[in-house]
MITORPA-566968 format. One record per residue: x, y, z of N, C-alpha, C, O in turn; residue in one letter. Coordinates in steps of 0.2 Angstrom, whole numbers, plus 5000, padded with zeros to 4 digits. Each point is the difference from the previous one (the first is absolute). Layout:
! residues N
XYZXYZXYZXYZA ...
! end
This chain:
! residues 111
564955855614500550034996499850004993499849954997M 500250104999499950004993500749974997500549995002T 499249994991500649984996500550054998500649984999A 499250095000500450054998500450025007500550044999P 499349945007500350025005500649945002500650025000T 499249925000500549955000500650014993500549985001R 499350054993500450004996500650055001500649994999A 499150085004500450055003500549985006500650025000A 499149935004500349985005500649954998500549985004D 499449994990500549964998500550034994500549974997A 499450105004500550044996499849994992500449994996A 499150015003499850004993500250064996499850055003D 500449964992500150064999499550044996500050064998P 499449905000499450044996499650025007499650055000D 500449915005499550025006500550065003499750055002A 500849944998500350055004500150084995500050065003L 499949934991499950074997499450025000500050064999A 499449905001499350015002500050035007499650055001A 500749945005500050025005500450085000499850045003V 500749964993500350064998499650044997500050065003T 499649934992499650054996499450025005499850064999A 500049905006499450025003500450055006499650045002C 501049975000500350035004500050074998499950055003A 500349954990500150054995499450055000500050065002D 499449904996499450035000499550025007499550034999R 500849945006499750025007500550065003499750035005L 500849984994500550045004499750085000499950035005A 500049994989499750075000499450025005500050055003P 499549904997499450005004500350005007500050055004G 500349894997500349995007500450075004500050015006V 500450024988500550055003499550075002500250045004A 499249974992499650055001499350005005499750045002A 500349885000499650005005500050045007499650045001R 500949955002500150045007499950085000499850035004P 500349994989499850075000499350034999499850055002L 499849894995499350014998499649985007499650045002A 500749905001499549965005500350025008499750015005V 501149994996500250005006500849965000500349974995G 499850035011500749955000499949935002500549965001P 498950025000499949935001500349964996500350024995E 499849915008500449954995499549984994499449995001P 500950004993499649984995499949925000500649985001T 499049984999499849935001500049984994499550024997V 500949935001499849964995499749945001500249965004L 499250044992499449955002499749974993500150024994T 499449945007499749974993500549964996500349965003G 499750064990500349974995500750005000500349964996G 500150095009500650025000500349955006500649985001A 499050005003500349965005500549934999500649985002T 498949994995500649934998500750034998500449975002P 499850084993500650024997500350055005500650024999A 499149995006500250065006500950005001500350054999G 499849875003500650005002500650024995500550015002R 499349994991500450034995499950084998500450044999H 499049985002499750054997500250065006500350054998L 499749945008500050055004500950025000500150065002V 500349904998500750034999500150044993500450045000P 499249944995500250034994499650075000500350054997L 499149965007499750065000500450055004500050064998L 500249915008500550045006500650034995500150065001E 500249894994500750034996499750064996500450054999E 499049944998499850064995499750065004500050054997R 499749945009499850065003500650045003499950065001L 500649925001500650045003500250064995500050065002R 500249944991500050064997499550044999500150065000P 499249925000499450054998499650025006499550024998V 500749975008499650015006500150075002500650025000T 498950025000500150085002500249995008499949965004P 500550094996500350015008499750075002500350054998H 499149945006499650075001499949975008500049945002A 499850135002500050005007499649935003500249975005P 499250014991499549965003500149924996499649965002N 500950034994500349954996500750005001500450024996V 499849965011500950024999500249934996500650014997P 499149935003500449954996499549964995499550024999N 500849934998499749974996499449985003499949985006A 499550014988499449975005500349935002500449964997P 499250015009500249955003499549944997499450025000R 500949934999499549944997500049945004500449985003L 498949994996499849955004499849954996499650024996A 500549915004499549954998499649975003500149995006L 499250004992499549995004499949935001499949974995S 500150005010499849935002499549964998499949944999R 499650114999499349974999499949994992499449994998L 501150014999500049984994499450044995500050065001G 499549914994499650034998499450035003499650044997E 500449945009499450015005500250085002499650045001R 501049984999500250055004499750074998500050045005G 499949974990499650064996499450025003499850055002V 499749885000499250015001500250005009499750045003A 500849925000500050005007500250075002499850025006L 500750024991500350055002499450064998499950045005G 499849964991499450044999499550005005499850055003T 499949894999499749995005500250025008499650025004V 501149974997500350015007500050094999499850035005R 500450004989499950075001499350025001499850035005K 499749954991499350025002499949995008500050055004A 500049904998500149985008500250055004499750025005L 500950004994500450045003499650085000499950035005D 500049994988499750064999499350005005499950045005Q 499749924994499349995004500250005007499750045004V 500749924998500250015008500250065001499850025006G 500550034991500350075002499450035000500050045004E 499549954991499450045001499549985005499650045002E 500349904999499649995006500450015006499650035004L 501049974998500250015006500350095001500350025004L 499550014990500250075001499850045005499449975002A 500850085002499750035005499850064997500450054999D 498849945001499650064997499950055005499650054998T 500649955008499650045004500550075000500650004999A 499050055002500450074999500550035004500250054999P 
! end
């Protein structure tokens, strides 16, 4: 656990202000993501993971009023916190690549 995370856990006002500022900066991109990519959950990982238990509720609060309600995006973006920490981005990329290769190799190419 990092020192800033411990400070946020201890309700340090400066640390909580930093997490709040981070949520403010991330919210517009997280709100737009389902429209660009799809309705899958947005997984917070990497450097955001240690502060995630503080960051996720703040992001959810900011997303409620700005989330578009379209047929393909009926609810606010779903957020998840990775348990993989800073390795999550690399491992997720490898998993996605393996899934795609598997689909292509196992695709039925018969007419």
